N, C-alpha and C positions, 0 to 999 in steps of 0.2 A: 740487753737483747742477745739471744743466742742463735747460733746457726743450727738448723735442724736438717738432718739428712733425709733421704727418701725412706730410710728405715726408722725414722723418728728417733734417732739416737742423738743425744745432746753431746756436743763437744765441750771439752773443758774450757773455762774462761781463761783468757790470757792475762798474765800478770804484766807488770811493767817490764819492758824489754830493752830499756836503755842500758847499754853496757856500763858497768861501774869499774873504776880503776881496781885492778887486782894483779896478782902475780902472773895470771894467765895472759897470753897474748893472742887469744882468738875469741870468737863469739859463741863458742859451744855451750857456754853456761846459759845462754839466752834461748832455751829450748822450751817454748810453750806453744800450744795450739792457738790459732788465731780466731778472732771474732770479726764480724762484719764491720764493726766500728773501727777496728785496726786498719782494715783495707780502705775504708772511707777517709780516715785520717791521713793515710799514706797518699791517697789520690789528691787530697787538698794540698799537702805539703810539697809534692814533687811536680805539680802542674806547670810551674814555670821553668822546670829544668829538663823535661823530656817532651817529646812530640806526642800529641794526641793523634796517633796515626789513623789513616782512613780505614774503614771496613767496607769495601766496595763490592758491588755485584760483579760477578765474573762472567766472561764470555764462555767459560768452560761449562756453564750451567746446562746448556742444551745437550752438550756431549755426554753428560753423566746423568741426565734426567732428574735434576733437582736444582733448587735455587741456592747457588753457592756464593757466599760472601767471604772475601779474603781480608783478614786483618793484617795489614802490611807493616809488621813490627820491624822488618829489615830496613825500614826508612829512618829508624833512629840514627843519631849522629854517628855512633860507632858500629852501626849495622846489626844491632842485637837487642832483643827484649831485656837482656840482663841489666840494662841501664836503669830500669825502674827499681829493681831491688837494691842495686848498688847505691843509687842516689839517696834513697830513703835510709839506707844503712849508714852512709856517711853523714847525712844531716842529723841523725840520731846520736852521733857520738858526742861525748862531753867536750866542752871547749878546750880543756886541757889536752885531751887526746888529739883533737884536731890540730892543735898547735905543734904537738910532737911529730905527728905524721903516721902514715900507714905503709905497710909493705905486703906485697903479694909475690907468689912464686909460680907462675905459669904463663903460657902464651895464649890462654883461652879468651873467649868473649868476655868472661867475667873480669879478667885482668885488664883488658882494654877499656872496659867500662869504668873500672876503678881508676885507671890512669887518667882518663878524661875528666870524670866528675870530681875527683879529688883536686885536680889542677884548677878546675873552675871554681871550687870552693876555697881555693888557696890553702889546701891541706898538703903538706909535703908527702910525696908518694914515690915509692921505690918498687921497681919490678925486677925480680930476679928470674932469669930464664937460662935453660941449658944452652950450651954452645951450638947445639943442633937446630935451634929455633930458626924458622924461616926469616931471612933478612927483612922481608916486607913487614912482618909482625913487629920486629924490633924497631924498625923505622917508624911505624905507626904509633907505637907507645911513646916514643920520644917526641913525636910531633904533637901528641896530646898533652905533653908537659911532664911526663914521668922521667925519673932517673932510672935508666935501664942498665942492669949489670948482667953480663953473661958469666955463668959459673957452672962448672961441672959438665959432664957428658950426658947425664940423665936427669929427668924431672925430680927424682928424689934428692939428688945432690943440691939442686937449686932450692928445694924446700928446706933442707937442713941448714943451708947457709942463711936463708931468709929468717928462719926461727932464731938463729944465733944473733943476727944483726938486730932483730926485734928485741931480744932480751938485753943486749948490751946497750942499746940506744933508746929504749922506751917506745919504739914504734909498736903499733898494733898490727899483729900478723893476721891478715884476712885470707880466708879460703871460703869457697862456696859451700856453705852449710845451710841447714833449714831452720835458721832462727826465725822467730815470729816477725821480726822487723823485715828481714829479707823477703819472706813469703808474702807479707802484706804488700810490699812494693810490687812484687810480681803479680799479685792478685788484682791490681788495678786494671790489668788487661780485661779481665772478666767484667768489671764495672763498665768500662768503655764500650765493649761489644754489646752489652745489654741495652745501653742507651742508643747505640748507633743502628742496630738492626731490630726493629720491633717484631714480635711474634716468632722468636727463634724456637726451632724445634730441637736443634742439637749443635754442639760446639766441639770441634776436634782440635786436640793439642798434641804437640810432640811429647813423648814420654821418655822412657829409658831410665838410666841411673839418676840423672839430675832432673827430677820430676817436680821441682819447685813451682814452675809455671803452671803445670797441670793442677797441682794441689791447691795453690793459692787462688787461682782463678775459679776452681770448682767451689771453693768456699764462698766466693762472692756470688756466683751464678745460682748455686743451690739455695742461697738465702733469698735472693730476689725472685726466683721461680723454681721450685723443686721439680717441676715437670720438664725442664730442659735437660736433655741427655748430654752428659759430659763424657767424652771418649778420648782415651789416650792411645797413641800409636808409637810403637817401637820397632826396632829391626829384628828380624828372625835370627840374625847372626848374634845379636846381643840382647836376648829377652830378659834383661836385668829386672825390670819392674814386675813382670809376671812371676819370675822365680821368687822375688822378695815377698810378693803378696801371698804366694802359695806357702812359703816358709813361715810367714808371720813376722819376719824381721829382715832388716837389710842384709842382703847377701854380699859376700866378698869373693866374687868369682875372679880368679886371677887371669882368666881368658879375656876379661874386659880391661883393656889398657888404653882407652881413649884412641881408638883407631883413627888414623889421620883423616879419612874420608868422613866418618860419622861424627867426629867431634864429641860434644858433651853427651849425646844420647848413647854412647857406648861405654860411658864411665860406670864405676861401681855405684851402687845405691848409697847416697851419702847421709841419710838421716831417717830417724824413726818418725819424726813429725810429719814429713811429707808423705811417708808411707802410710801413716795412720789416717791422714786426711784423704789420701787416695782411696784407701780401702773403704772408708765410710761414705765418700761423696761421689766417686767416679763410677759411672754405670758400666763401662766396658773398656778393656784394654786389648788391642789387637796388634799383631805383628805383621810386617810386610817384608818382601824380598828386596834385595839390593837392586834388582832389575826394575822394580816398581818405583823405587826412589829416583833412579836415573831418568825414567820416563816422566815422572812428575816434575823433575827439574827442567826437562825439555819443554813440557807443556807450559810451565810458568814463564819460561823465557819467550816462547812463541806467542802465547795468548795475552800475557800480562806485561811483557817486556821487563820481567823481574829476574834478576840474576841472584839465585839463592844457593845455599849449600844444602847438604843432606838434612841437617837439622831443620832447616826452613821448609824443605819440600816433603818431609816424611808424613805430615798430616794429610796433605792432598794425595799422597801415595796410597792411602787406605781406600780412597774413592777410585783411583786409577785401577787398583787391583781388584775392585769389586768386593772388598771385605765387609762393606756395610750396606747390603741390599735393602735393609729396613728403612733407609733414609730416602729411598726413591720418592720423588714428589714432595719432599719436605724442604724446609728452609734451614740451611746448614751454614755455619760459619767455621772457617778454617784459619788457624793462626799460622802465619808465615813469619817465623820468629827470628830468622838469622840469614844474613846475606854475605858472610865473610868467607868467600871461597877464593883460594889462591889461583892465579891466572893459569898456571900450568895444569893444575888439577881441573879447572873449569874446561879447558880444552879436551882433556881426556874424557871427562864425564859426558860432554856433548857428543863427541865422536862415538862413544860407546852407546849412548842413548839412541842415536840415529840408527845404529845397527840393530839394536833391540826392537826398535819401532818399525823394522823392515823397510827402512828408507835409504839405507846404504847396504849394498850387497856385492859379493865378489864371486866370480866364476872363472873357470879355466876351460880352454878348449884347444884342440890341435887343428891347425890349418896348413895348407901347403905354402912353402916359402917361395911363392911366385908373385910377380907384380900384380896388383889388383885385388888379391885375396884379403888383405888387411882393410882395404877401403870398403869391400863388401860387408865386412863385419861392422865397420863404423856406420855404414848406411843403415843397417838394421837397427843399431842403437839410436841413430838419429830419427828414424821413422817411428820408433817406439817412444821417443821423447825422453830417453834416459840420458842423464848428464854424466859424462865420463870424468871420474876423479883421478884415476891412475890406470896406466896400462903398461904392462911389461912383456917382453918377448924373451923366450928361452930357447936357444938353439943347441947349445953344447950338450946338455944333459937330457935331451928328449929321447925317450926309450922307444918311440914308435918308428915308423918307416923313415927312410932317409929323405932329406930335403923337405922336412916339415918343421914347423915352429910351434911351440906351446905359448899361448897367449893367456896371461892372467890379468883380468880386468876388474876394476872396482868402479861401480856406478852408483849414482844417486837416483832414487825414484820418488814418486809422490807418496805412495802408501803401500800397504800389503797387496791390494788388488793390482796396482800397477806393476809391482814386482812379479806377481804371478803371470801377468800378461807378457812381460818381457821374457820370462823364463820359457814360456810356451813358444814364443816366436823364435828364440835361439835354438831350442831343442828341435824345432821343425827343420831348421837349416843345418844344425850341427848336433846330431843325435848323441854324440859322445861328450857333449858339454857337461862339466861337473860343477855343481854349486857348492860353495864352501859354507857349511852351516855355521851359524853364529854360536 
């Protein structure tokens, strides 16, 4: 059985992808395009090791004029869809290699998935990270059961050290590549969504440099129903996939250095197999702004009680930004693939998203420094039902007339309309009030 794309182009059959012992310490030699049977075999083999996550109807559907179903892959044990590919990869290793162990060199979702599932399979696992790695990530990998070693100040230092340890001790050095085994594991997401949501019209995936989830799932979905639209979404700041598709080969853009906020979607395009599958099977790739991703994170938190990172929210961001008007009235599934967001970054993202959504605003005005004038301002804010978040008074550096005070106030409103009403009410009483644009 072969996968046939919408253009009736046959993909090459996959050969056996079980890594064999060799002088190499990576899986780069296992580069074959995948068949539907490979994905089905992966689904059967990993079914007891990963969650069959729900694909649920979202309350956001009415807001965006379509039936939206969210595939909640952030509910996996390590908070990432990468577990599917990693588990199948580890289970496919020869027993001799499982006995010797594996080693990875990053603090990514891929490494955390390797740390957890290798430990569960009783495979010795080592994680090498630079000294700048967030303590929470280091602690998490250790709790999963990995031996974590901090080495060097940059990711490249950790990678060189990991390769040296692999060569000296017989460990298998793993990095996120587009081997058929790994892509087949990731492609099981497409199988599950097809079973969970009947009559799907379109499925939206995160894209970017690490587009294995998009490529593998597209292979499954297009085999089961060639009429389902498969759409990838990446950041306008890092249009890695679009550049690679245009060039016809993986690009090595030095500007893409796994930006801390974007995670894997900002990385360089890591393989020709994923790129080839994407070019043949994916109907559309769109790019979204950072602002749209932040608002998408806010919507998921409010409507779905889902705390996700940029990679997890970027698929929904395409709908938030209105990038896919052709999906109005359709049945659409969106993959929420990752929820590993550090707490300090979460706080910054939500604060910024509220401002972008016109629900936190700041203004300044000058009032007389007399008893009762501040209370009059607060009365207006209370009457307009604005919640005061912060208020400051400046007397020393006020350039207006004497005995006045400049008030800088940050308030929370319900929405854009409420903000406009508040602004009009303040300008009526204080014509010189100045609103600080976001």
